C-alpha positions as CSV (number, residue, x, y, z in Angstrom):
1,M,0.0,0.0,0.0
2,R,1.0,3.6,-0.5
3,I,0.8,5.3,2.9
4,I,1.4,8.5,4.7
5,F,2.7,7.9,8.2
6,A,2.0,10.5,11.0
7,G,3.8,10.2,14.3
8,T,6.4,11.7,16.6
9,P,7.9,9.8,19.5
10,E,9.6,6.4,19.8
11,F,6.3,4.6,20.1
12,A,5.5,5.7,16.6
13,R,9.0,5.2,15.3
14,V,8.7,1.4,16.0
15,A,5.5,1.3,13.8
16,L,7.1,3.2,11.0
17,T,10.0,0.8,10.9
18,A,7.6,-2.2,10.9
19,L,5.5,-0.8,8.0
20,H,8.5,0.0,5.9
21,A,10.0,-3.5,6.6
22,A,6.7,-5.0,5.5
23,G,7.2,-3.5,2.0
24,H,4.7,-0.7,2.1
25,T,5.5,2.5,0.2
26,V,5.8,5.3,2.7
27,A,5.1,8.3,0.5
28,A,5.8,10.8,3.3
29,V,6.1,11.1,7.0
30,L,4.3,13.8,9.1
31,T,5.9,14.6,12.4
32,Q,6.0,17.4,14.9
33,P,8.4,20.3,14.2
34,D,11.9,20.0,15.9
35,R,11.8,21.0,19.5
36,P,14.4,22.3,21.9
37,S,15.8,19.5,24.1
38,G,18.6,18.7,26.5
39,R,20.7,21.0,28.7
40,G,21.7,23.1,25.7
41,M,18.1,23.3,24.5
42,K,19.2,22.6,20.9
43,L,16.5,21.8,18.3
44,M,16.2,18.1,18.1
45,P,14.3,16.0,15.5
46,S,11.7,13.6,16.6
47,A,12.3,9.9,16.7
48,V,10.1,9.5,13.7
49,K,11.9,12.1,11.7
50,Q,15.2,10.5,12.5
51,E,13.9,7.1,11.3
52,A,12.3,8.6,8.2
53,L,15.6,10.2,7.2
54,R,17.4,6.9,7.7
55,L,14.9,5.2,5.5
56,G,15.0,8.0,2.8
57,V,11.4,9.0,3.3
58,P,10.3,12.6,2.7
59,V,9.5,14.4,6.0
60,L,6.7,17.1,6.4
61,Q,6.7,19.1,9.7
62,P,3.7,21.5,9.5
63,D,2.5,23.4,12.6
64,S,-1.0,22.6,11.6
65,L,-2.9,20.5,9.1
66,R,-5.6,23.1,8.6
67,T,-4.0,25.2,5.9
68,A,-4.8,24.8,2.2
69,A,-1.1,24.5,1.4
70,I,-0.4,21.4,3.5
71,Q,-3.7,19.8,2.5
72,D,-2.9,20.2,-1.2
73,E,0.5,18.7,-0.5
74,L,-1.0,15.7,1.2
75,R,-3.6,15.3,-1.5
76,A,-0.9,15.2,-4.1
77,L,0.6,12.2,-2.4
78,T,-2.4,10.0,-3.5
79,A,-2.0,7.8,-0.4
80,D,-4.2,4.7,0.0
81,V,-4.2,5.1,3.8
82,M,-2.7,7.3,6.6
83,V,-1.4,5.5,9.6
84,V,-1.3,7.6,12.8
85,A,0.5,6.9,16.0
86,A,1.0,9.5,18.8
87,Y,1.3,12.3,16.2
88,G,0.2,15.3,18.4
89,L,-1.7,17.4,15.9
90,I,-5.5,17.3,15.2
91,L,-6.4,15.9,11.8
92,P,-9.3,17.9,10.3
93,Q,-12.1,16.1,8.5
94,T,-10.7,17.1,5.1
95,V,-7.5,15.2,5.9
96,L,-9.4,12.3,7.5
97,D,-11.3,11.9,4.2
98,M,-8.4,12.0,1.8
99,P,-7.0,8.5,1.7
100,R,-9.0,5.7,0.1
101,H,-9.0,3.7,3.3
102,G,-9.1,6.7,5.6
103,C,-6.8,7.2,8.6
104,L,-6.0,4.4,11.0
105,N,-4.8,5.1,14.5
106,I,-2.5,2.9,16.6
107,H,-3.8,3.5,20.2
108,A,-2.1,2.0,23.2
109,S,-5.1,0.8,25.1
110,L,-8.1,-1.5,24.8
111,L,-10.7,1.0,23.7
112,P,-13.0,2.4,24.9
113,R,-10.9,2.2,28.1
114,W,-8.3,5.0,28.3
115,R,-9.1,7.2,25.4
116,G,-6.8,10.2,25.4
117,A,-3.2,11.3,25.9
118,A,-1.7,9.0,28.6
119,P,-3.3,5.5,28.3
120,I,-0.1,3.6,29.4
121,H,0.4,5.7,32.5
122,R,-3.2,5.5,33.5
123,A,-3.5,1.7,33.0
124,I,-0.6,1.1,35.5
125,Q,-1.8,3.8,37.9
126,S,-5.2,2.2,38.0
127,G,-3.9,-1.3,38.6
128,D,-5.3,-2.7,35.3
129,S,-4.5,-6.4,34.9
130,E,-4.3,-6.0,31.1
131,T,-4.0,-3.4,28.4
132,G,-3.2,-3.7,24.7
133,I,-3.4,-2.1,21.3
134,T,-6.5,-1.0,19.3
135,I,-6.2,-0.2,15.6
136,M,-9.0,2.4,15.1
137,Q,-10.6,4.0,12.1
138,M,-10.2,7.7,13.0
139,D,-13.1,10.1,13.1
140,A,-13.4,13.7,14.4
141,G,-13.8,12.6,18.0
142,L,-11.1,11.9,20.7
143,D,-10.3,8.2,20.1
144,T,-14.0,7.5,19.4
145,G,-13.7,5.8,16.0
146,A,-14.7,2.3,15.1
147,M,-12.3,-0.5,16.2
148,L,-10.6,-2.5,13.5
149,L,-8.3,-4.8,15.4
150,R,-7.8,-5.2,19.2
151,Q,-5.3,-7.3,21.1
152,A,-4.7,-7.5,24.8
153,I,-1.5,-8.2,26.8
154,P,-1.1,-8.6,30.6
155,V,0.3,-5.8,32.7
156,A,3.1,-7.4,34.8
157,A,3.3,-6.6,38.5
158,N,6.7,-4.9,37.9
159,D,5.8,-3.1,34.7
160,T,6.7,0.6,34.5
161,T,5.3,2.9,31.9
162,G,8.7,2.5,30.2
163,S,8.6,-1.3,30.0
164,L,5.0,-1.5,29.0
165,H,5.5,1.2,26.4
166,D,8.2,-0.9,24.7
167,K,6.0,-4.0,24.6
168,L,3.0,-2.0,23.2
169,A,5.2,-0.3,20.6
170,V,6.2,-3.6,19.2
171,L,2.7,-4.9,19.3
172,G,1.4,-1.7,17.7
173,G,3.8,-2.1,14.7
174,E,2.8,-5.7,14.2
175,M,-0.9,-4.9,14.3
176,A,-0.5,-2.0,12.0
177,V,1.0,-4.3,9.4
178,A,-1.8,-6.8,10.0
179,A,-4.4,-4.1,9.6
180,L,-3.1,-3.0,6.2
181,A,-2.9,-6.6,5.0
182,A,-6.6,-6.9,6.0
183,A,-7.5,-3.6,4.4
184,S,-5.9,-4.8,1.1
185,A,-7.8,-8.0,1.3
186,G,-11.1,-6.2,2.1
187,T,-11.5,-8.2,5.3
188,L,-11.4,-5.4,7.9
189,A,-14.7,-5.4,9.9
190,P,-15.2,-2.1,11.8
191,Q,-16.9,-2.4,15.2
192,P,-18.3,0.6,16.9
193,Q,-16.9,1.3,20.3
194,P,-19.4,0.3,23.1
195,E,-20.7,3.2,25.3
196,A,-20.1,1.2,28.4
197,G,-16.6,1.3,29.8
198,V,-15.4,4.6,28.4
199,T,-12.6,6.2,30.5
200,Y,-10.3,9.0,29.7
201,A,-6.5,9.1,30.2
202,A,-5.8,12.7,31.0
203,K,-2.3,14.1,30.2
204,I,0.2,13.6,33.1
205,S,1.1,16.7,35.0
206,K,4.4,17.1,36.8
207,A,2.5,18.2,39.9
208,E,0.7,14.9,40.3
209,A,4.0,13.0,40.3
210,R,4.6,14.2,43.9
211,L,3.8,11.3,46.2
212,D,0.9,11.9,48.5
213,F,1.4,9.7,51.5
214,M,-2.2,10.1,52.6
215,L,-2.9,7.5,49.9
216,D,-2.6,3.8,50.5
217,A,0.8,2.2,49.8
218,P,-0.4,0.0,46.9
219,Q,-1.6,3.1,45.1
220,L,1.6,4.9,45.7
221,E,3.6,1.9,44.4
222,R,1.6,1.9,41.2
223,N,2.1,5.7,40.9
224,I,5.8,5.2,41.1
225,R,5.7,2.7,38.3
226,A,3.3,4.8,36.3
227,F,5.6,7.9,36.4
228,N,8.7,5.9,35.5
229,P,10.5,7.1,33.4
230,A,8.7,10.4,33.1
231,P,7.9,12.7,34.8
232,G,9.4,10.6,37.7
233,A,7.6,10.3,41.1
234,F,9.1,12.4,43.8
235,V,9.0,13.6,47.4
236,L,10.5,16.8,48.8
237,W,13.5,16.5,51.0
238,L,15.3,19.6,52.3
239,G,13.2,21.6,49.9
240,Q,14.5,19.7,46.9
241,P,12.8,17.0,44.8
242,L,14.0,13.5,45.6
243,K,12.9,11.1,42.8
244,I,11.6,7.7,43.7
245,W,12.2,5.0,41.1
246,Q,11.5,1.7,42.9
247,A,9.6,0.7,46.0
248,H,7.4,-2.1,47.3
249,V,4.6,-2.3,49.8
250,Q,5.2,-3.7,53.3
251,V,3.4,-3.8,56.6
252,G,3.8,-0.7,58.7
253,S,2.0,2.2,60.4
254,G,2.6,5.8,61.4
255,Q,1.8,9.3,60.5
256,P,1.5,9.5,56.6
257,G,4.9,10.6,55.3
258,E,6.8,9.5,58.4
259,V,10.1,7.7,57.9
260,L,9.7,4.5,60.0
261,A,13.1,3.1,59.2
262,A,16.1,3.8,57.0
263,S,18.6,1.0,56.3
264,D,20.4,-0.6,53.4
265,D,17.3,-2.6,52.7
266,G,15.3,0.6,52.0
267,I,13.6,3.7,53.4
268,V,10.3,2.7,54.9
269,V,7.6,5.5,54.9
270,A,4.2,5.3,56.5
271,C,1.2,5.8,54.1
272,G,-2.5,6.1,54.6
273,R,-2.6,2.3,54.8
274,D,0.5,0.2,55.2
275,A,4.0,1.5,54.3
276,L,6.2,1.9,51.3
277,C,9.8,0.6,51.3
278,I,11.8,2.8,48.9
279,T,14.8,1.0,47.4
280,E,15.9,3.3,44.5
281,L,16.1,7.1,44.6
282,Q,17.7,10.1,42.9
283,M,18.7,13.4,44.4
284,A,18.3,16.6,42.5
285,G,21.2,16.8,40.0
286,G,22.5,13.3,40.9
287,K,22.3,9.8,39.6
288,R,20.0,7.0,40.5
289,Q,21.1,5.3,43.7
290,T,20.1,2.4,45.9
291,A,18.8,3.3,49.3
292,A,22.1,2.0,50.7
293,Q,24.2,4.3,48.4
294,L,22.1,7.3,49.3
295,L,22.2,6.7,53.0
296,A,25.9,6.3,53.0
297,G,26.4,9.9,52.1
298,H,23.2,11.4,53.4
299,P,22.0,9.9,56.7
300,L,18.3,10.0,57.1
301,A,16.8,9.6,60.5
302,A,13.6,7.8,61.4
303,G,10.9,10.3,62.4
304,L,11.4,12.7,59.4
305,N,8.1,13.4,57.7
306,F,8.2,13.9,53.9
307,C,4.7,15.5,54.1
308,A,6.1,18.3,56.2
309,D,8.8,19.4,53.8
310,T,8.2,22.4,51.6
311,P,10.0,23.8,48.6
312,S,12.9,26.2,49.2
313,N,12.5,29.8,48.1
């Protein structure tokens, strides 16, 4: 098939690679404009742009798809289908209607659960036992289009957003290839999304990554995994963010946020119910450390309460 591919981050890059390897003609790639990144804030191309350049595919980086100029350019490509994965720009109806087979979206959840921007984070945060990929026929709504293919995978007890992202990216590429094969054969069978079970995966804010020890320990443990690798769950210690990368639930009680014990085995903090044993941390400006490594240079006495700390001026 002759396709236009629209995507920006690594999740989308994996699908682009799979579609190209399957022999499809990628007429052009749409991706977000280069953004400042890193300490030097230099303009950096997206993961999808880097892959497109490696593959020798033309790259388009419009700020919007609503102008006549970009719509004329897309129309001239005479694509059979547009495949979209985490692109980041709204596709107006004119663009949705252009390809013969329309626009197919690779969405990282089992729709209609977790429509929206952060389905992987929210699945982990909510303790879902499974998630997956839905290939969807795009319409004007927010992830409301008919389902074309849907496949589930389990969410492991130790999955982070990073590890689950990687599994779903591979599955998404495989399913996109399968969807185009079915479209070519005329065997795709669109299924409307049911009204029951609709949930929305709101974009993750940095503020919500601060751990609230009034919550139960199991919820906090899920939050830590959900916010790994970004934005990174944290507490405030001496007025500075202390990122928490790994922890597990254990029995314990005290005032929420109170450090019950601090040893090489971990830093045990009381929660609304039970306690959290923190085993991997990162001080501001530092590297990830085990609890033993951090405590060797920064002793932390029992009785400290993370809920009482406030940002420095």
